[in-house]
C-alpha angles and dihedrals in degrees: 000000000000125000090251091052092050091049091047093047093051093046090048092050091051091049091048090048091239085123117042118214109233100177149306107264128166112246117193090337094311122116106235145181111231113211134175140191138183128202135176133199137169117240120179091344093307122111113228120194120195122191122192131193119190135182115206130184108266093224104038101023088223112149117257103173140355138188119200120192125190136155089273099052148287129293123194122195130188121196128205120196122205120233113256095252121155091254094050092046090055088063093049094044107036120196117275115247119245112277094026131095129216108241102199 
């Protein structure tokens, strides 16, 4: 999934109220949007509820941190995004092989 797709997906989920905005805290010096969601499903006759809390950059909507709680435990994830330097962008946009054309 591209950066633009991640940003678009998070914005769409907030608009559709799939993600609820909790607040606008500062996380490690970054202004964020704190969002949460809860979902339930039945697996093998047992109801499982999963709640998720995410902190996304207020400008880019890229994820910075998430906490996922379920009946079996809690998982915390922290994301680090690389700066868009020429060297980093080369890894995101590899060179196009001879005979082919970049379409975007």
